[in-house]
C-alpha positions, 0 to 999 in steps of 0.5 A: 500500499502506498502512503497518502502524501499531504503537503501543508503549505502556507506562508512564513510562520503560518503554523505548517512545521507546528501543525506537521509535528502534531499530525505525526503525533496524532497518525500512528503510521505517519512521518514528515518531511520538512522543505526547510531541512533540505539545502537547495543549490541555486535556490531562486530569488524570492523576488521572482515570485513577483514577475515569474511566479511559474519559474520560481516555484519550478526552479526548486530541484527537489531530488533529495526530498522526492527520493526520501518520500519515495523511500518512506512510500510503502512503510507509512500510511500518511507522509506529511510534508511541511511544503510551502508551495503546494502543487506549484512545483511540477517535480513535487506536485505529481507525488502530492495527493492533497494540499492543505493550505493554512491561511493565517493572517499576515499580521499573526505570521509577522508577529510569530516570525518577530517572536521565533526569529528576533527573540534576543535581537536588538530593536534596530534589527527588529526595526530593519526587519519591519521596514524590510517586511513592509516594502519586500516581504509583504508583497511577496507573501501575498503573491505566494498566498494567492497563487498557492492557495488558488490550487489547494484541496482545502484552505485551513483558518490558521487562527484556528486552535490546534485540536480544531485543525487536527480534527478537521484534517482527520474528517478530510482524511478518513 
């Protein structure tokens, strides 16, 4: 039997990793792969998403991640991917059975990102990031969300509590 591959997608600090970690605990025969755990040679410049989104998403060479997924395919019932780009990368898209897009308001993702990545930073560093967020990151996140969520099988409210998200996903998968 081949595992069902579920991609949990969304923008940075949208709750993907937390949800995938919880799903692996909730589903007895499951494993997870995390996009951020892989190094990609020639990763595309994030700004390319604004001008050439298809080129941006398909610039990622995901061979290692796909090979790991194939090796796990017959060992589990579910494989959860912490994978921000859903079906958009053609190389990986063919292996995904469902994409669940976590739609988290950008003010929440901004605050989470600050708490996670700037906990020990100076006020000046935080202000630099806030400026960068407004001028560069936010437009990228909006474009990312518009494209990736459009093709998702299910859009989940990112403000729901963890238990509610798990319950909804269990309903979707069983």
